[in-house]
C-alpha positions as CSV (number, residue, x, y, z in Angstrom):
1,M,333.1,4.7,150.3
2,K,333.1,6.9,147.2
3,V,336.2,7.3,145.1
4,S,336.5,10.1,142.5
5,I,338.8,9.3,139.6
6,L,340.5,12.0,137.7
7,G,342.8,11.5,134.8
8,A,344.1,12.3,131.4
9,G,341.6,12.3,128.6
10,D,344.4,11.8,126.1
11,I,346.1,8.7,127.5
12,S,349.0,8.9,125.2
13,K,350.2,11.9,127.2
14,I,351.3,9.5,130.0
15,S,353.7,7.6,127.8
16,R,354.9,10.8,126.1
17,Y,355.7,12.7,129.2
18,T,356.6,10.0,131.7
19,S,358.6,6.7,131.7
20,M,355.4,4.7,132.1
21,Q,354.6,2.6,129.0
22,E,351.3,1.4,127.8
23,T,351.6,-2.1,129.3
24,A,352.3,-0.7,132.8
25,L,349.5,1.8,132.5
26,N,347.0,-0.9,131.5
27,K,348.1,-2.9,134.5
28,L,347.7,0.2,136.8
29,I,344.2,0.8,135.4
30,D,343.3,-2.8,136.0
31,D,344.8,-2.9,139.5
32,I,343.0,0.3,140.5
33,A,339.7,-1.1,139.2
34,Q,340.2,-4.4,141.1
35,L,341.1,-2.6,144.3
36,L,337.9,-0.5,144.1
37,V,335.8,-3.7,143.6
38,D,337.6,-5.4,146.5
39,K,336.9,-2.4,148.7
40,K,333.2,-2.3,147.5
41,A,333.8,1.4,146.6
42,E,331.5,3.4,144.4
43,M,333.3,5.3,141.6
44,V,332.6,9.0,140.8
45,I,333.7,10.3,137.3
46,I,332.9,12.7,134.6
47,P,331.9,10.2,131.9
48,N,334.3,11.2,129.1
49,R,337.1,9.6,127.2
50,G,340.3,8.7,129.0
51,I,341.6,7.3,132.2
52,P,338.4,7.6,134.4
53,L,336.3,5.9,131.8
54,D,338.8,3.1,131.3
55,I,339.0,2.5,135.0
56,A,335.2,2.6,135.2
57,K,334.9,0.0,132.4
58,R,337.3,-2.4,134.1
59,Y,335.6,-1.8,137.4
60,K,332.3,-2.8,135.9
61,E,333.8,-5.9,134.1
62,K,335.2,-7.0,137.5
63,G,331.8,-6.7,139.2
64,G,332.0,-3.1,140.5
65,K,328.5,-2.1,141.6
66,K,328.1,1.6,141.0
67,V,329.5,4.3,138.8
68,L,328.2,7.8,139.6
69,G,328.5,10.4,136.8
70,V,328.9,14.1,137.5
71,I,326.9,15.6,134.6
72,P,325.3,18.9,134.0
73,I,322.1,17.4,132.6
74,Q,320.6,20.8,131.6
75,D,323.8,22.5,130.4
76,K,323.0,24.8,127.5
77,D,326.5,26.0,126.7
78,Y,328.1,22.7,125.7
79,G,325.3,20.1,126.1
80,L,325.9,16.4,126.4
81,G,326.6,15.4,122.8
82,H,330.3,15.0,123.4
83,I,329.8,12.4,126.1
84,K,326.6,10.7,124.8
85,E,328.5,7.5,123.9
86,F,330.0,7.2,127.4
87,L,326.8,7.7,129.4
88,P,325.9,3.9,129.5
89,I,328.7,3.3,132.0
90,V,326.9,5.5,134.5
91,D,324.6,3.9,137.0
92,E,323.5,7.2,138.6
93,R,323.8,10.7,137.5
94,I,324.8,13.6,139.8
95,D,323.2,16.6,138.2
96,V,325.2,19.9,138.4
97,D,324.6,23.3,136.9
98,S,327.3,23.4,134.2
99,W,330.5,21.8,132.9
100,Y,332.4,24.4,135.0
101,D,330.5,23.2,138.0
102,A,331.2,19.5,137.1
103,D,334.9,20.2,137.0
104,G,334.7,22.0,140.3
105,K,332.8,19.3,142.1
106,V,333.9,15.9,140.7
107,A,336.9,15.5,143.0
108,A,335.0,16.6,146.0
109,F,332.2,14.1,145.6
110,G,334.6,11.3,146.7
111,D,335.9,10.5,150.1
112,I,339.1,9.8,148.2
113,C,340.2,11.4,144.9
114,I,342.7,9.4,142.8
115,T,344.5,11.1,139.9
116,V,346.2,9.2,137.1
117,G,347.7,11.4,134.4
118,M,347.4,15.2,134.0
119,S,345.5,17.6,131.8
120,P,344.0,21.0,132.0
121,G,340.7,19.5,133.2
122,V,342.4,17.5,135.9
123,I,344.2,20.7,137.1
124,R,340.9,22.5,137.2
125,A,339.2,19.7,139.2
126,L,342.2,19.4,141.6
127,T,342.5,23.1,142.3
128,A,338.8,23.5,142.9
129,L,339.3,21.1,145.9
130,K,341.1,24.0,147.7
131,F,337.8,25.8,148.1
132,H,336.0,22.6,149.2
133,Y,338.7,22.2,151.9
134,K,338.6,25.8,152.9
135,Y,334.9,26.6,152.9
136,K,333.1,23.3,153.1
137,K,335.6,21.5,155.4
138,S,336.0,18.7,152.9
139,K,337.9,15.7,154.0
140,T,338.5,14.3,150.5
141,K,341.9,12.6,150.5
142,L,343.8,13.6,147.4
143,I,346.1,10.9,145.9
144,I,348.2,11.4,142.8
145,F,350.1,8.7,141.0
146,K,353.3,10.7,140.5
147,N,354.7,8.2,137.9
148,T,351.8,9.1,135.6
149,I,352.6,12.9,135.5
150,S,355.7,14.7,134.2
151,K,356.4,16.3,137.5
152,K,354.8,17.1,140.9
153,L,352.4,20.0,141.1
154,H,353.7,23.4,141.7
155,K,354.7,24.1,145.3
156,E,352.2,27.0,145.3
157,I,349.4,24.5,144.8
158,E,350.8,21.8,147.1
159,E,351.1,24.4,150.0
160,E,347.3,24.8,150.0
161,M,346.3,21.2,149.4
162,P,347.0,17.9,151.3
163,I,348.4,15.9,148.4
164,V,349.7,12.3,148.8
165,Y,351.9,11.2,145.9
166,I,352.2,7.4,145.3
167,E,353.6,5.2,142.6
168,N,351.7,1.9,142.8
169,V,348.5,0.2,144.0
170,E,350.2,-1.4,147.0
171,E,350.8,2.2,148.3
172,L,347.1,3.0,147.5
173,K,345.9,0.0,149.4
174,K,347.5,1.4,152.6
175,L,345.7,4.7,152.1
176,I,342.1,3.5,151.5
């Protein structure tokens, strides 16, 4: 099973815009990592600062076997300099054409996509799933920790995507 992880790059947004404090967030990150190890799941991330990287680090510390990184290896617009320090966490690179393509595909690479926190990049990756559902018959299960975002997604988005909102890892265990 492959699990894509999306999340806020600026982790402080979670405590600024929700009632979740740093201690609870750290426990959530740890619990998600442990669950993925227990399920022998492979992780799929864009290796950049923030929640996905933090979960990947804990996953590896706990014995997780494989982190796949969605990376436009030949990108000429933005390059890889801004993620160079995060690349060592990746066991296997999934090469895509551009950073736009990476945002558009990272969620769809997983059988399950877990979202912790919100950002413009997360919105971009989530909404690209619509086209994977519609044209590629994707079965990626989209799960959002609603206690890590300021509010649910707009109804206009929810109408076109099968989103499951949860609040804790016990609920996640029942879904994967």
